[in-house]
N, C-alpha and C positions, 0 to 999 in steps of 0.2 A: 776517202776522197772520190768525188764523182768524176768519171771519165766518159766524155761524150762519144768516144770512139778512138781506138788506138791509131795515132797518126792520121786522124780523120781529114779528109778533104771532101767536104759536103757538097762541093760544087762540081757536078759531073762533067760539064763542058764549059770551057772558058773562052770568052772573047779574046783572041790573041794568045791564049794559053791552051795548047792543044792536047795535053795529056797530064796525068797526075804528077809525073816526075817534074814536068815544067812548072806546074803550079806549086809543087813543094819547094822548088828552088826559088821561085818568086816570093812565096810566103816567107821563107827563111831570110831572104835578102831584105824584105820590108821589115820584118820583125827586128832584125839586128840594127837596122838603120833607125827604126822608130825608138828602140831602146836607147839609142845614142842621141835621139832628139832631132835627127835630120834625115828626111825621107826623100829619095829620088822621085821627082814628080811623075816621070813616065811609069816607073814601077808602081807607084801609088795608084795611078789611073788604071793600069792593067788589073790590079787587085780589085779596085772598085767595080770595073767592068765585069769581072768574073762573078762577083756577087750579084750584081744587078741583072745578070743574064737569067738567074733563077729566082731572084727576089727583087723585081723591078721597083718596088716601093720601099726598099730597105733604107732607113734614114741615114745610117752611118755610111753606107756605100754611096748614097747620093751626095752627102756632104764631102766625102773624100774625093769623089770625082770632080766636084766643083772646085775644091781647094787645089787639086793637082792641076786643073786647067788654068787657074789663076797663077799658080806657081810663084808666089812671092815669099821672100825670106821671112817676113813677119808672121806668116801662117804656118811656119814649120812646126812650132810646138803643138798647135791644134791638129795639124795633119798627123803628127806622130801619135797623139792621143787617140784620134779616131781610128787610125790604122790598127793600133793595138786592140782596141775594142772590137773592131770587125774581125780581126784574126782570132780573137778569143772564142768566136762562135763558129769558126770554120776550119781551124787548123791547130794542131798541137806542136809546140816546140819540143825538140828532143835534146839529147846530150850534146849534139853539135852546137846548138844555139845556146844551151844553158849548161856548160860543163860543170858549173858549181853544184848542180843537182846530183851528178855522179859522185862528186867528192863527198856530198852529204850522205849518200847511200853507202859509200865506202866506210865513212865514219861509223855509220849504224852497224855495218857488218862487223867491225871490230868489237862493238859493245855486245852484239848478239853472240859472238864467239866466246865472250866471257861466260855467258850462260851455258854454252856448249861445254866448256871446260868444267864449269861448276857442277854439271850433271854427270861428270865422269867420263866424257868422251875425249879421247886424247888427240883427235885430229881436228883442226879448224876447218871451217867451210870457206869458200872463196866466192867473191862477187864477180860475175861476168857481165859483159854487155854485148848484146847482139848488134851487128851493123845495121844502119838505116837501109831501107829499101825504098824503091820508088813509091811515094805516097804513103809510106808506112814507117813509123818510128821504131827504132830498135829498142826493145825493152832490156832491162837488166834482169838477172836471175842469180839465184844461189846454187852453187855446185858443191857437192861433197867431195871428199878425198878420193873416192872411187868413181867420180863422174856422174853421180845421181843428181837429179834436180826434180822439182815439184811438177805436178801434172797441170799446173795453171799456166796462164799466159805470161807470168813473170811479174816484174815490178815496173810500173809505168814511170817514165822519166820525171813527170810532175810530182811523183811521190817524194822526190828529193827536195821539193821546194821549201819544206820546213822540217826541222829535226824530229818532231813527234811523228809526223806521217812517215818519214823515212824509217824510223825505228819499227813502227808497226808493220810497214810493208816488207822490210827485210826479214823481220822475225817471222812473219807469216810464211814467206817463201822458204826460209830456212827450215821451218817446221815441216813443210811438205817434202823438202829434199831429204831431210834426215829420216823421216818416217819411211821414205822409199829405200833409203840406205839400210836402216836398222830393221825394217819390217816390224816396227813396234811404235806405240804411241810415244811422242816426245813433245814437250816435257810433261811431267805428271805432277799434279798438286800433291805435296807431301802430307797434307791433312786428309783430303778426300779420295786420293788415289784416282783422280779423274784427269783426263787430258785437258790441258789449258789452251787458251787461244790468245793471240796478241790483239790488243784493242786500245783505243783512246779511253782514258778515264781521268777526270779532273785535270785536263790539260797535260796529261802525261801518258807515256806509252807503257803499258803494263801487260803482264801475263795474267789472264783472268780465268778463274775457275767458276764453274756453274754450281758448285756445291753450296748448300745452305743459302739458297737464293742469290748466289753470286758474290764473289769477293776477289780483290786483287791478291795474287800470290807474291809477286815481287815486281818492281820496276824492271823493264827489259834492260839487261846488262848488269843486274844486281841479284841474280838468282842465288839464294843461300847455298853454300856448299864449298867445294874446293876452290881455292883462289880468292875467297871472300872472308 
């Protein structure tokens, strides 16, 4: 999944919005309202003004500003649509705005832990979530029983937006954490004895081995072995 910038706020200075934290609060407010189909006209105008400050010809910001100035009930559906489209280019929702994404990642963690057990590891991993900070979304990450985690930035909230992406992201982060814990490659293809990697394949999340020009070893959560 493409991420344009973790917790990005691409608008450096905002008309009426004087810092990243304020813009983040504004964006979250507009996002939740737009998802519900009813946007506050003042908040919508502030969002449009922030975008127009750096992109004066932006069509979505221009339309949103005009709609918010008119502020008629009949325009609410269109205002919500334009606001969400504008936010998609300038801001990332996090677990606060999309708690279901964290639930999806937790479900994925349970499946990945089946593979942990199947490979003979007796301790499950845990999914953790960092707190949001000003202008920056808190990522999730996998932690082992002894507190090890991967050296990556973690799991972006939006990875929880669909089950396959959630599985690939959690499996990838768990792999990094477990290799830090075990100081060994995990998991390993039973045929080629190579380390495998989580990836999308035919609309599914699989453990992929590069041996023999590449092949899936197992669906994530269905590693052959103990417990299967």
